[in-house]
PDB file of N, CA, C and O in Angstrom:
ATOM      1  N   MET A   1       8.867  -0.952 -24.694  1.00  0.00           N
ATOM      2  CA  MET A   1       7.471  -1.226 -24.422  1.00  0.00           C
ATOM      3  C   MET A   1       6.623   0.032 -24.639  1.00  0.00           C
ATOM      4  O   MET A   1       5.501  -0.036 -25.141  1.00  0.00           O
ATOM      5  N   ARG A   2       7.177   1.156 -24.257  1.00  0.00           N
ATOM      6  CA  ARG A   2       6.412   2.388 -24.444  1.00  0.00           C
ATOM      7  C   ARG A   2       6.117   2.603 -25.927  1.00  0.00           C
ATOM      8  O   ARG A   2       4.994   2.937 -26.306  1.00  0.00           O
ATOM      9  N   LYS A   3       7.134   2.407 -26.757  1.00  0.00           N
ATOM     10  CA  LYS A   3       6.986   2.649 -28.196  1.00  0.00           C
ATOM     11  C   LYS A   3       6.020   1.651 -28.843  1.00  0.00           C
ATOM     12  O   LYS A   3       5.168   2.045 -29.639  1.00  0.00           O
ATOM     13  N   ASN A   4       6.147   0.372 -28.508  1.00  0.00           N
ATOM     14  CA  ASN A   4       5.381  -0.662 -29.189  1.00  0.00           C
ATOM     15  C   ASN A   4       4.029  -0.983 -28.569  1.00  0.00           C
ATOM     16  O   ASN A   4       3.170  -1.565 -29.232  1.00  0.00           O
ATOM     17  N   VAL A   5       3.825  -0.614 -27.311  1.00  0.00           N
ATOM     18  CA  VAL A   5       2.569  -0.962 -26.639  1.00  0.00           C
ATOM     19  C   VAL A   5       1.953   0.243 -25.934  1.00  0.00           C
ATOM     20  O   VAL A   5       0.892   0.722 -26.334  1.00  0.00           O
ATOM     21  N   PHE A   6       2.613   0.734 -24.887  1.00  0.00           N
ATOM     22  CA  PHE A   6       1.995   1.707 -23.988  1.00  0.00           C
ATOM     23  C   PHE A   6       1.579   3.016 -24.643  1.00  0.00           C
ATOM     24  O   PHE A   6       0.630   3.651 -24.184  1.00  0.00           O
ATOM     25  N   SER A   7       2.252   3.428 -25.685  1.00  0.00           N
ATOM     26  CA  SER A   7       1.912   4.698 -26.336  1.00  0.00           C
ATOM     27  C   SER A   7       0.895   4.534 -27.471  1.00  0.00           C
ATOM     28  O   SER A   7       0.439   5.525 -28.041  1.00  0.00           O
ATOM     29  N   LYS A   8       0.546   3.309 -27.794  1.00  0.00           N
ATOM     30  CA  LYS A   8      -0.385   3.061 -28.907  1.00  0.00           C
ATOM     31  C   LYS A   8      -1.811   3.408 -28.499  1.00  0.00           C
ATOM     32  O   LYS A   8      -2.287   2.985 -27.446  1.00  0.00           O
ATOM     33  N   LYS A   9      -2.476   4.173 -29.332  1.00  0.00           N
ATOM     34  CA  LYS A   9      -3.845   4.600 -29.043  1.00  0.00           C
ATOM     35  C   LYS A   9      -4.770   3.405 -28.838  1.00  0.00           C
ATOM     36  O   LYS A   9      -5.604   3.418 -27.932  1.00  0.00           O
ATOM     37  N   GLU A  10      -4.633   2.371 -29.670  1.00  0.00           N
ATOM     38  CA  GLU A  10      -5.506   1.206 -29.541  1.00  0.00           C
ATOM     39  C   GLU A  10      -5.309   0.507 -28.200  1.00  0.00           C
ATOM     40  O   GLU A  10      -6.263  -0.011 -27.622  1.00  0.00           O
ATOM     41  N   PHE A  11      -4.064   0.492 -27.703  1.00  0.00           N
ATOM     42  CA  PHE A  11      -3.809  -0.102 -26.389  1.00  0.00           C
ATOM     43  C   PHE A  11      -4.442   0.732 -25.290  1.00  0.00           C
ATOM     44  O   PHE A  11      -5.168   0.204 -24.448  1.00  0.00           O
ATOM     45  N   VAL A  12      -4.175   2.021 -25.290  1.00  0.00           N
ATOM     46  CA  VAL A  12      -4.695   2.912 -24.247  1.00  0.00           C
ATOM     47  C   VAL A  12      -6.219   2.891 -24.242  1.00  0.00           C
ATOM     48  O   VAL A  12      -6.832   2.796 -23.179  1.00  0.00           O
ATOM     49  N   ASP A  13      -6.831   2.978 -25.410  1.00  0.00           N
ATOM     50  CA  ASP A  13      -8.298   2.971 -25.488  1.00  0.00           C
ATOM     51  C   ASP A  13      -8.882   1.680 -24.933  1.00  0.00           C
ATOM     52  O   ASP A  13      -9.824   1.719 -24.141  1.00  0.00           O
ATOM     53  N   ALA A  14      -8.338   0.545 -25.336  1.00  0.00           N
ATOM     54  CA  ALA A  14      -8.876  -0.750 -24.900  1.00  0.00           C
ATOM     55  C   ALA A  14      -8.581  -1.016 -23.422  1.00  0.00           C
ATOM     56  O   ALA A  14      -9.480  -1.408 -22.679  1.00  0.00           O
ATOM     57  N   ALA A  15      -7.355  -0.811 -22.995  1.00  0.00           N
ATOM     58  CA  ALA A  15      -6.975  -1.118 -21.614  1.00  0.00           C
ATOM     59  C   ALA A  15      -7.666  -0.198 -20.617  1.00  0.00           C
ATOM     60  O   ALA A  15      -8.014  -0.632 -19.519  1.00  0.00           O
ATOM     61  N   SER A  16      -7.868   1.058 -20.978  1.00  0.00           N
ATOM     62  CA  SER A  16      -8.467   1.999 -20.030  1.00  0.00           C
ATOM     63  C   SER A  16      -9.964   1.764 -19.827  1.00  0.00           C
ATOM     64  O   SER A  16     -10.567   2.373 -18.943  1.00  0.00           O
ATOM     65  N   LYS A  17     -10.565   0.900 -20.624  1.00  0.00           N
ATOM     66  CA  LYS A  17     -11.973   0.543 -20.400  1.00  0.00           C
ATOM     67  C   LYS A  17     -12.131  -0.370 -19.193  1.00  0.00           C
ATOM     68  O   LYS A  17     -13.187  -0.389 -18.561  1.00  0.00           O
ATOM     69  N   LYS A  18     -11.084  -1.129 -18.869  1.00  0.00           N
ATOM     70  CA  LYS A  18     -11.161  -2.107 -17.780  1.00  0.00           C
ATOM     71  C   LYS A  18     -10.184  -1.832 -16.641  1.00  0.00           C
ATOM     72  O   LYS A  18     -10.313  -2.405 -15.558  1.00  0.00           O
ATOM     73  N   PHE A  19      -9.214  -0.964 -16.880  1.00  0.00           N
ATOM     74  CA  PHE A  19      -8.159  -0.724 -15.905  1.00  0.00           C
ATOM     75  C   PHE A  19      -7.885   0.767 -15.766  1.00  0.00           C
ATOM     76  O   PHE A  19      -8.143   1.549 -16.681  1.00  0.00           O
ATOM     77  N   ILE A  20      -7.364   1.142 -14.617  1.00  0.00           N
ATOM     78  CA  ILE A  20      -6.814   2.477 -14.428  1.00  0.00           C
ATOM     79  C   ILE A  20      -5.323   2.329 -14.707  1.00  0.00           C
ATOM     80  O   ILE A  20      -4.631   1.575 -14.022  1.00  0.00           O
ATOM     81  N   LEU A  21      -4.839   3.033 -15.692  1.00  0.00           N
ATOM     82  CA  LEU A  21      -3.451   2.895 -16.126  1.00  0.00           C
ATOM     83  C   LEU A  21      -2.558   3.884 -15.386  1.00  0.00           C
ATOM     84  O   LEU A  21      -2.814   5.088 -15.375  1.00  0.00           O
ATOM     85  N   VAL A  22      -1.515   3.359 -14.774  1.00  0.00           N
ATOM     86  CA  VAL A  22      -0.549   4.184 -14.052  1.00  0.00           C
ATOM     87  C   VAL A  22       0.841   3.740 -14.486  1.00  0.00           C
ATOM     88  O   VAL A  22       1.143   2.547 -14.506  1.00  0.00           O
ATOM     89  N   GLU A  23       1.674   4.697 -14.828  1.00  0.00           N
ATOM     90  CA  GLU A  23       3.050   4.374 -15.204  1.00  0.00           C
ATOM     91  C   GLU A  23       3.994   5.090 -14.245  1.00  0.00           C
ATOM     92  O   GLU A  23       3.890   6.298 -14.031  1.00  0.00           O
ATOM     93  N   LEU A  24       4.905   4.327 -13.680  1.00  0.00           N
ATOM     94  CA  LEU A  24       5.969   4.888 -12.862  1.00  0.00           C
ATOM     95  C   LEU A  24       7.266   4.635 -13.601  1.00  0.00           C
ATOM     96  O   LEU A  24       7.581   3.494 -13.939  1.00  0.00           O
ATOM     97  N   ASP A  25       8.008   5.679 -13.851  1.00  0.00           N
ATOM     98  CA  ASP A  25       9.232   5.548 -14.629  1.00  0.00           C
ATOM     99  C   ASP A  25      10.445   5.572 -13.701  1.00  0.00           C
ATOM    100  O   ASP A  25      10.460   6.283 -12.696  1.00  0.00           O
ATOM    101  N   PHE A  26      11.449   4.791 -14.052  1.00  0.00           N
ATOM    102  CA  PHE A  26      12.699   4.736 -13.319  1.00  0.00           C
ATOM    103  C   PHE A  26      13.846   4.930 -14.310  1.00  0.00           C
ATOM    104  O   PHE A  26      14.667   4.033 -14.504  1.00  0.00           O
ATOM    105  N   PRO A  27      13.895   6.102 -14.932  1.00  0.00           N
ATOM    106  CA  PRO A  27      14.876   6.326 -15.996  1.00  0.00           C
ATOM    107  C   PRO A  27      16.303   6.416 -15.462  1.00  0.00           C
ATOM    108  O   PRO A  27      16.559   6.985 -14.401  1.00  0.00           O
ATOM    109  N   LYS A  28      17.208   5.846 -16.219  1.00  0.00           N
ATOM    110  CA  LYS A  28      18.620   5.901 -15.845  1.00  0.00           C
ATOM    111  C   LYS A  28      19.151   7.323 -15.949  1.00  0.00           C
ATOM    112  O   LYS A  28      20.051   7.705 -15.200  1.00  0.00           O
ATOM    113  N   GLY A  29      18.605   8.109 -16.869  1.00  0.00           N
ATOM    114  CA  GLY A  29      19.105   9.456 -17.100  1.00  0.00           C
ATOM    115  C   GLY A  29      18.498  10.532 -16.220  1.00  0.00           C
ATOM    116  O   GLY A  29      18.872  11.699 -16.337  1.00  0.00           O
ATOM    117  N   ASP A  30      17.566  10.169 -15.337  1.00  0.00           N
ATOM    118  CA  ASP A  30      16.917  11.159 -14.471  1.00  0.00           C
ATOM    119  C   ASP A  30      16.943  10.655 -13.028  1.00  0.00           C
ATOM    120  O   ASP A  30      15.971  10.069 -12.552  1.00  0.00           O
ATOM    121  N   PRO A  31      18.056  10.885 -12.339  1.00  0.00           N
ATOM    122  CA  PRO A  31      18.195  10.361 -10.975  1.00  0.00           C
ATOM    123  C   PRO A  31      17.158  10.907  -9.997  1.00  0.00           C
ATOM    124  O   PRO A  31      16.791  10.216  -9.047  1.00  0.00           O
ATOM    125  N   ASP A  32      16.678  12.133 -10.210  1.00  0.00           N
ATOM    126  CA  ASP A  32      15.674  12.698  -9.303  1.00  0.00           C
ATOM    127  C   ASP A  32      14.341  11.956  -9.406  1.00  0.00           C
ATOM    128  O   ASP A  32      13.712  11.659  -8.390  1.00  0.00           O
ATOM    129  N   LEU A  33      13.915  11.658 -10.636  1.00  0.00           N
ATOM    130  CA  LEU A  33      12.668  10.922 -10.826  1.00  0.00           C
ATOM    131  C   LEU A  33      12.806   9.494 -10.304  1.00  0.00           C
ATOM    132  O   LEU A  33      11.891   8.962  -9.677  1.00  0.00           O
ATOM    133  N   LYS A  34      13.938   8.893 -10.565  1.00  0.00           N
ATOM    134  CA  LYS A  34      14.190   7.538 -10.071  1.00  0.00           C
ATOM    135  C   LYS A  34      14.117   7.513  -8.539  1.00  0.00           C
ATOM    136  O   LYS A  34      13.507   6.615  -7.959  1.00  0.00           O
ATOM    137  N   LYS A  35      14.726   8.482  -7.903  1.00  0.00           N
ATOM    138  CA  LYS A  35      14.718   8.564  -6.439  1.00  0.00           C
ATOM    139  C   LYS A  35      13.298   8.792  -5.914  1.00  0.00           C
ATOM    140  O   LYS A  35      12.904   8.213  -4.902  1.00  0.00           O
ATOM    141  N   LYS A  36      12.548   9.626  -6.598  1.00  0.00           N
ATOM    142  CA  LYS A  36      11.170   9.920  -6.193  1.00  0.00           C
ATOM    143  C   LYS A  36      10.302   8.655  -6.229  1.00  0.00           C
ATOM    144  O   LYS A  36       9.469   8.450  -5.346  1.00  0.00           O
ATOM    145  N   ASN A  37      10.496   7.810  -7.246  1.00  0.00           N
ATOM    146  CA  ASN A  37       9.673   6.615  -7.407  1.00  0.00           C
ATOM    147  C   ASN A  37      10.214   5.391  -6.674  1.00  0.00           C
ATOM    148  O   ASN A  37       9.518   4.379  -6.583  1.00  0.00           O
ATOM    149  N   GLN A  38      11.426   5.456  -6.156  1.00  0.00           N
ATOM    150  CA  GLN A  38      12.051   4.318  -5.494  1.00  0.00           C
ATOM    151  C   GLN A  38      11.228   3.739  -4.345  1.00  0.00           C
ATOM    152  O   GLN A  38      11.158   2.515  -4.233  1.00  0.00           O
ATOM    153  N   PRO A  39      10.599   4.546  -3.482  1.00  0.00           N
ATOM    154  CA  PRO A  39       9.785   3.956  -2.407  1.00  0.00           C
ATOM    155  C   PRO A  39       8.666   3.039  -2.928  1.00  0.00           C
ATOM    156  O   PRO A  39       8.331   2.048  -2.278  1.00  0.00           O
ATOM    157  N   LEU A  40       8.094   3.359  -4.082  1.00  0.00           N
ATOM    158  CA  LEU A  40       7.056   2.493  -4.643  1.00  0.00           C
ATOM    159  C   LEU A  40       7.653   1.197  -5.173  1.00  0.00           C
ATOM    160  O   LEU A  40       7.032   0.141  -5.056  1.00  0.00           O
ATOM    161  N   ALA A  41       8.838   1.260  -5.750  1.00  0.00           N
ATOM    162  CA  ALA A  41       9.511   0.046  -6.213  1.00  0.00           C
ATOM    163  C   ALA A  41       9.785  -0.879  -5.028  1.00  0.00           C
ATOM    164  O   ALA A  41       9.660  -2.098  -5.142  1.00  0.00           O
ATOM    165  N   GLU A  42      10.154  -0.299  -3.910  1.00  0.00           N
ATOM    166  CA  GLU A  42      10.403  -1.099  -2.709  1.00  0.00           C
ATOM    167  C   GLU A  42       9.103  -1.639  -2.129  1.00  0.00           C
ATOM    168  O   GLU A  42       9.028  -2.808  -1.751  1.00  0.00           O
ATOM    169  N   LYS A  43       8.091  -0.800  -2.057  1.00  0.00           N
ATOM    170  CA  LYS A  43       6.804  -1.219  -1.498  1.00  0.00           C
ATOM    171  C   LYS A  43       6.221  -2.404  -2.265  1.00  0.00           C
ATOM    172  O   LYS A  43       5.697  -3.343  -1.664  1.00  0.00           O
ATOM    173  N   TYR A  44       6.314  -2.358  -3.580  1.00  0.00           N
ATOM    174  CA  TYR A  44       5.725  -3.412  -4.409  1.00  0.00           C
ATOM    175  C   TYR A  44       6.733  -4.476  -4.829  1.00  0.00           C
ATOM    176  O   TYR A  44       6.428  -5.339  -5.652  1.00  0.00           O
ATOM    177  N   LYS A  45       7.938  -4.409  -4.259  1.00  0.00           N
ATOM    178  CA  LYS A  45       8.972  -5.423  -4.487  1.00  0.00           C
ATOM    179  C   LYS A  45       9.223  -5.669  -5.979  1.00  0.00           C
ATOM    180  O   LYS A  45       9.175  -6.803  -6.457  1.00  0.00           O
ATOM    181  N   ILE A  46       9.486  -4.591  -6.686  1.00  0.00           N
ATOM    182  CA  ILE A  46       9.781  -4.674  -8.113  1.00  0.00           C
ATOM    183  C   ILE A  46      11.176  -5.260  -8.287  1.00  0.00           C
ATOM    184  O   ILE A  46      12.151  -4.741  -7.743  1.00  0.00           O
ATOM    185  N   GLU A  47      11.262  -6.340  -9.046  1.00  0.00           N
ATOM    186  CA  GLU A  47      12.537  -7.020  -9.249  1.00  0.00           C
ATOM    187  C   GLU A  47      13.119  -6.798 -10.633  1.00  0.00           C
ATOM    188  O   GLU A  47      14.279  -7.135 -10.871  1.00  0.00           O
ATOM    189  N   GLY A  48      12.341  -6.238 -11.552  1.00  0.00           N
ATOM    190  CA  GLY A  48      12.831  -5.984 -12.899  1.00  0.00           C
ATOM    191  C   GLY A  48      11.883  -5.058 -13.626  1.00  0.00           C
ATOM    192  O   GLY A  48      10.756  -4.824 -13.190  1.00  0.00           O
ATOM    193  N   PHE A  49      12.354  -4.541 -14.733  1.00  0.00           N
ATOM    194  CA  PHE A  49      11.572  -3.566 -15.497  1.00  0.00           C
ATOM    195  C   PHE A  49      11.409  -4.033 -16.926  1.00  0.00           C
ATOM    196  O   PHE A  49      12.330  -4.638 -17.475  1.00  0.00           O
ATOM    197  N   PRO A  50      10.295  -3.778 -17.535  1.00  0.00           N
ATOM    198  CA  PRO A  50       9.076  -3.183 -16.986  1.00  0.00           C
ATOM    199  C   PRO A  50       8.165  -4.239 -16.349  1.00  0.00           C
ATOM    200  O   PRO A  50       7.846  -5.256 -16.966  1.00  0.00           O
ATOM    201  N   THR A  51       7.762  -3.980 -15.124  1.00  0.00           N
ATOM    202  CA  THR A  51       6.859  -4.851 -14.386  1.00  0.00           C
ATOM    203  C   THR A  51       5.454  -4.272 -14.451  1.00  0.00           C
ATOM    204  O   THR A  51       5.261  -3.064 -14.313  1.00  0.00           O
ATOM    205  N   VAL A  52       4.479  -5.141 -14.662  1.00  0.00           N
ATOM    206  CA  VAL A  52       3.074  -4.748 -14.639  1.00  0.00           C
ATOM    207  C   VAL A  52       2.433  -5.448 -13.450  1.00  0.00           C
ATOM    208  O   VAL A  52       2.582  -6.658 -13.284  1.00  0.00           O
ATOM    209  N   ILE A  53       1.726  -4.694 -12.628  1.00  0.00           N
ATOM    210  CA  ILE A  53       1.012  -5.251 -11.486  1.00  0.00           C
ATOM    211  C   ILE A  53      -0.459  -4.904 -11.658  1.00  0.00           C
ATOM    212  O   ILE A  53      -0.805  -3.752 -11.918  1.00  0.00           O
ATOM    213  N   LEU A  54      -1.320  -5.900 -11.511  1.00  0.00           N
ATOM    214  CA  LEU A  54      -2.758  -5.682 -11.598  1.00  0.00           C
ATOM    215  C   LEU A  54      -3.359  -5.820 -10.207  1.00  0.00           C
ATOM    216  O   LEU A  54      -3.055  -6.756  -9.468  1.00  0.00           O
ATOM    217  N   PHE A  55      -4.228  -4.855  -9.867  1.00  0.00           N
ATOM    218  CA  PHE A  55      -4.859  -4.821  -8.556  1.00  0.00           C
ATOM    219  C   PHE A  55      -6.375  -4.907  -8.693  1.00  0.00           C
ATOM    220  O   PHE A  55      -6.942  -4.526  -9.717  1.00  0.00           O
ATOM    221  N   THR A  56      -7.019  -5.412  -7.648  1.00  0.00           N
ATOM    222  CA  THR A  56      -8.478  -5.359  -7.567  1.00  0.00           C
ATOM    223  C   THR A  56      -8.875  -3.924  -7.246  1.00  0.00           C
ATOM    224  O   THR A  56      -8.019  -3.119  -6.881  1.00  0.00           O
ATOM    225  N   PRO A  57     -10.159  -3.588  -7.374  1.00  0.00           N
ATOM    226  CA  PRO A  57     -10.589  -2.235  -6.980  1.00  0.00           C
ATOM    227  C   PRO A  57     -10.290  -1.923  -5.509  1.00  0.00           C
ATOM    228  O   PRO A  57     -10.198  -0.758  -5.122  1.00  0.00           O
ATOM    229  N   GLU A  58     -10.142  -2.964  -4.700  1.00  0.00           N
ATOM    230  CA  GLU A  58      -9.838  -2.766  -3.280  1.00  0.00           C
ATOM    231  C   GLU A  58      -8.343  -2.589  -3.018  1.00  0.00           C
ATOM    232  O   GLU A  58      -7.932  -2.372  -1.878  1.00  0.00           O
ATOM    233  N   GLY A  59      -7.533  -2.682  -4.067  1.00  0.00           N
ATOM    234  CA  GLY A  59      -6.103  -2.477  -3.928  1.00  0.00           C
ATOM    235  C   GLY A  59      -5.295  -3.733  -3.652  1.00  0.00           C
ATOM    236  O   GLY A  59      -4.120  -3.645  -3.297  1.00  0.00           O
ATOM    237  N   LYS A  60      -5.911  -4.911  -3.810  1.00  0.00           N
ATOM    238  CA  LYS A  60      -5.200  -6.168  -3.595  1.00  0.00           C
ATOM    239  C   LYS A  60      -4.594  -6.642  -4.923  1.00  0.00           C
ATOM    240  O   LYS A  60      -5.287  -6.732  -5.937  1.00  0.00           O
ATOM    241  N   GLU A  61      -3.312  -6.936  -4.898  1.00  0.00           N
ATOM    242  CA  GLU A  61      -2.651  -7.427  -6.103  1.00  0.00           C
ATOM    243  C   GLU A  61      -3.190  -8.804  -6.462  1.00  0.00           C
ATOM    244  O   GLU A  61      -3.322  -9.673  -5.600  1.00  0.00           O
ATOM    245  N   PHE A  62      -3.506  -9.001  -7.758  1.00  0.00           N
ATOM    246  CA  PHE A  62      -3.937 -10.337  -8.164  1.00  0.00           C
ATOM    247  C   PHE A  62      -3.021 -10.970  -9.200  1.00  0.00           C
ATOM    248  O   PHE A  62      -3.118 -12.173  -9.441  1.00  0.00           O
ATOM    249  N   THR A  63      -2.149 -10.208  -9.813  1.00  0.00           N
ATOM    250  CA  THR A  63      -1.128 -10.798 -10.676  1.00  0.00           C
ATOM    251  C   THR A  63      -0.074  -9.757 -11.012  1.00  0.00           C
ATOM    252  O   THR A  63      -0.286  -8.553 -10.870  1.00  0.00           O
ATOM    253  N   ARG A  64       1.060 -10.258 -11.458  1.00  0.00           N
ATOM    254  CA  ARG A  64       2.134  -9.398 -11.958  1.00  0.00           C
ATOM    255  C   ARG A  64       2.885 -10.156 -13.031  1.00  0.00           C
ATOM    256  O   ARG A  64       2.912 -11.386 -13.042  1.00  0.00           O
ATOM    257  N   PHE A  65       3.490  -9.409 -13.928  1.00  0.00           N
ATOM    258  CA  PHE A  65       4.264 -10.013 -15.000  1.00  0.00           C
ATOM    259  C   PHE A  65       5.186  -8.967 -15.590  1.00  0.00           C
ATOM    260  O   PHE A  65       5.014  -7.767 -15.375  1.00  0.00           O
ATOM    261  N   PHE A  66       6.168  -9.445 -16.337  1.00  0.00           N
ATOM    262  CA  PHE A  66       7.056  -8.530 -17.042  1.00  0.00           C
ATOM    263  C   PHE A  66       6.409  -8.173 -18.371  1.00  0.00           C
ATOM    264  O   PHE A  66       6.072  -9.058 -19.157  1.00  0.00           O
ATOM    265  N   ALA A  67       6.237  -6.903 -18.623  1.00  0.00           N
ATOM    266  CA  ALA A  67       5.580  -6.431 -19.840  1.00  0.00           C
ATOM    267  C   ALA A  67       6.281  -6.917 -21.093  1.00  0.00           C
ATOM    268  O   ALA A  67       5.638  -7.112 -22.124  1.00  0.00           O
ATOM    269  N   SER A  68       7.571  -7.114 -21.023  1.00  0.00           N
ATOM    270  CA  SER A  68       8.333  -7.530 -22.202  1.00  0.00           C
ATOM    271  C   SER A  68       7.937  -8.918 -22.704  1.00  0.00           C
ATOM    272  O   SER A  68       8.320  -9.302 -23.810  1.00  0.00           O
ATOM    273  N   GLN A  69       7.183  -9.671 -21.918  1.00  0.00           N
ATOM    274  CA  GLN A  69       6.687 -10.973 -22.370  1.00  0.00           C
ATOM    275  C   GLN A  69       5.651 -10.810 -23.487  1.00  0.00           C
ATOM    276  O   GLN A  69       5.404 -11.746 -24.247  1.00  0.00           O
ATOM    277  N   TYR A  70       5.057  -9.644 -23.584  1.00  0.00           N
ATOM    278  CA  TYR A  70       3.982  -9.370 -24.544  1.00  0.00           C
ATOM    279  C   TYR A  70       4.334  -8.099 -25.318  1.00  0.00           C
ATOM    280  O   TYR A  70       3.792  -7.033 -25.026  1.00  0.00           O
ATOM    281  N   PRO A  71       5.235  -8.198 -26.303  1.00  0.00           N
ATOM    282  CA  PRO A  71       5.798  -7.016 -26.954  1.00  0.00           C
ATOM    283  C   PRO A  71       4.900  -6.326 -27.985  1.00  0.00           C
ATOM    284  O   PRO A  71       5.296  -5.310 -28.557  1.00  0.00           O
ATOM    285  N   LYS A  72       3.714  -6.853 -28.230  1.00  0.00           N
ATOM    286  CA  LYS A  72       2.798  -6.220 -29.180  1.00  0.00           C
ATOM    287  C   LYS A  72       1.486  -5.906 -28.473  1.00  0.00           C
ATOM    288  O   LYS A  72       1.074  -6.623 -27.561  1.00  0.00           O
ATOM    289  N   SER A  73       0.837  -4.834 -28.898  1.00  0.00           N
ATOM    290  CA  SER A  73      -0.392  -4.381 -28.249  1.00  0.00           C
ATOM    291  C   SER A  73      -1.447  -5.476 -28.157  1.00  0.00           C
ATOM    292  O   SER A  73      -2.047  -5.671 -27.100  1.00  0.00           O
ATOM    293  N   ASP A  74      -1.678  -6.197 -29.264  1.00  0.00           N
ATOM    294  CA  ASP A  74      -2.730  -7.214 -29.245  1.00  0.00           C
ATOM    295  C   ASP A  74      -2.400  -8.343 -28.277  1.00  0.00           C
ATOM    296  O   ASP A  74      -3.294  -8.837 -27.590  1.00  0.00           O
ATOM    297  N   GLU A  75      -1.140  -8.762 -28.205  1.00  0.00           N
ATOM    298  CA  GLU A  75      -0.732  -9.806 -27.259  1.00  0.00           C
ATOM    299  C   GLU A  75      -0.903  -9.326 -25.825  1.00  0.00           C
ATOM    300  O   GLU A  75      -1.375 -10.068 -24.964  1.00  0.00           O
ATOM    301  N   PHE A  76      -0.518  -8.085 -25.579  1.00  0.00           N
ATOM    302  CA  PHE A  76      -0.599  -7.512 -24.243  1.00  0.00           C
ATOM    303  C   PHE A  76      -2.058  -7.431 -23.792  1.00  0.00           C
ATOM    304  O   PHE A  76      -2.383  -7.786 -22.659  1.00  0.00           O
ATOM    305  N   LEU A  77      -2.931  -6.964 -24.680  1.00  0.00           N
ATOM    306  CA  LEU A  77      -4.352  -6.852 -24.342  1.00  0.00           C
ATOM    307  C   LEU A  77      -4.977  -8.223 -24.092  1.00  0.00           C
ATOM    308  O   LEU A  77      -5.797  -8.373 -23.186  1.00  0.00           O
ATOM    309  N   LYS A  78      -4.601  -9.208 -24.876  1.00  0.00           N
ATOM    310  CA  LYS A  78      -5.107 -10.571 -24.656  1.00  0.00           C
ATOM    311  C   LYS A  78      -4.682 -11.079 -23.287  1.00  0.00           C
ATOM    312  O   LYS A  78      -5.467 -11.707 -22.577  1.00  0.00           O
ATOM    313  N   HIS A  79      -3.442 -10.804 -22.925  1.00  0.00           N
ATOM    314  CA  HIS A  79      -2.966 -11.251 -21.611  1.00  0.00           C
ATOM    315  C   HIS A  79      -3.711 -10.518 -20.484  1.00  0.00           C
ATOM    316  O   HIS A  79      -4.061 -11.133 -19.477  1.00  0.00           O
ATOM    317  N   LEU A  80      -3.949  -9.242 -20.643  1.00  0.00           N
ATOM    318  CA  LEU A  80      -4.716  -8.510 -19.633  1.00  0.00           C
ATOM    319  C   LEU A  80      -6.101  -9.116 -19.464  1.00  0.00           C
ATOM    320  O   LEU A  80      -6.554  -9.333 -18.340  1.00  0.00           O
ATOM    321  N   ASP A  81      -6.776  -9.390 -20.576  1.00  0.00           N
ATOM    322  CA  ASP A  81      -8.111  -9.992 -20.510  1.00  0.00           C
ATOM    323  C   ASP A  81      -8.068 -11.365 -19.845  1.00  0.00           C
ATOM    324  O   ASP A  81      -8.922 -11.675 -19.014  1.00  0.00           O
ATOM    325  N   ALA A  82      -7.086 -12.188 -20.200  1.00  0.00           N
ATOM    326  CA  ALA A  82      -6.960 -13.518 -19.603  1.00  0.00           C
ATOM    327  C   ALA A  82      -6.690 -13.412 -18.105  1.00  0.00           C
ATOM    328  O   ALA A  82      -7.224 -14.199 -17.324  1.00  0.00           O
ATOM    329  N   SER A  83      -5.869 -12.451 -17.699  1.00  0.00           N
ATOM    330  CA  SER A  83      -5.575 -12.250 -16.288  1.00  0.00           C
ATOM    331  C   SER A  83      -6.819 -11.836 -15.521  1.00  0.00           C
ATOM    332  O   SER A  83      -7.056 -12.294 -14.404  1.00  0.00           O
ATOM    333  N   LEU A  84      -7.604 -10.972 -16.128  1.00  0.00           N
ATOM    334  CA  LEU A  84      -8.846 -10.525 -15.492  1.00  0.00           C
ATOM    335  C   LEU A  84      -9.840 -11.667 -15.375  1.00  0.00           C
ATOM    336  O   LEU A  84     -10.500 -11.811 -14.346  1.00  0.00           O
ATOM    337  N   GLU A  85      -9.954 -12.474 -16.411  1.00  0.00           N
ATOM    338  CA  GLU A  85     -10.863 -13.624 -16.356  1.00  0.00           C
ATOM    339  C   GLU A  85     -10.418 -14.627 -15.298  1.00  0.00           C
ATOM    340  O   GLU A  85     -11.246 -15.162 -14.562  1.00  0.00           O
ATOM    341  N   LYS A  86      -9.130 -14.881 -15.220  1.00  0.00           N
ATOM    342  CA  LYS A  86      -8.603 -15.815 -14.227  1.00  0.00           C
ATOM    343  C   LYS A  86      -8.863 -15.295 -12.816  1.00  0.00           C
ATOM    344  O   LYS A  86      -9.223 -16.062 -11.923  1.00  0.00           O
ATOM    345  N   LYS A  87      -8.680 -13.994 -12.620  1.00  0.00           N
ATOM    346  CA  LYS A  87      -8.936 -13.399 -11.303  1.00  0.00           C
ATOM    347  C   LYS A  87     -10.378 -13.616 -10.902  1.00  0.00           C
ATOM    348  O   LYS A  87     -10.662 -13.912  -9.741  1.00  0.00           O
ATOM    349  N   ASP A  88     -11.296 -13.471 -11.851  1.00  0.00           N
ATOM    350  CA  ASP A  88     -12.724 -13.617 -11.563  1.00  0.00           C
ATOM    351  C   ASP A  88     -13.098 -15.057 -11.221  1.00  0.00           C
ATOM    352  O   ASP A  88     -14.125 -15.297 -10.587  1.00  0.00           O
ATOM    353  N   LEU A  89     -12.263 -16.024 -11.643  1.00  0.00           N
ATOM    354  CA  LEU A  89     -12.523 -17.435 -11.338  1.00  0.00           C
ATOM    355  C   LEU A  89     -11.997 -17.831  -9.968  1.00  0.00           C
ATOM    356  O   LEU A  89     -12.447 -18.822  -9.393  1.00  0.00           O
ATOM    357  N   ASP A  90     -11.044 -17.062  -9.438  1.00  0.00           N
ATOM    358  CA  ASP A  90     -10.462 -17.393  -8.129  1.00  0.00           C
ATOM    359  C   ASP A  90     -11.403 -17.091  -6.990  1.00  0.00           C
ATOM    360  O   ASP A  90     -11.058 -17.314  -5.829  1.00  0.00           O
TER     361      ASP A  90
END
């Protein structure tokens, strides 16, 4: 996901206009970083990777999904926009 979506300039530019982007990594090869981020995985009940969680400005979660469902930047951005529109209708 990092290679095909998260690192793409067009994704970062478009997504950062509407969202604050935060990445927490849980690498298999870096046990210290994994341990450092583990409390957040527990707090947000992460069940698989890569998980994307969208929050309101007040910090309330309004949706989550597995990033791998949208393996291309344009698909991912469309899903983000649709999620934001749906949140605004609720």
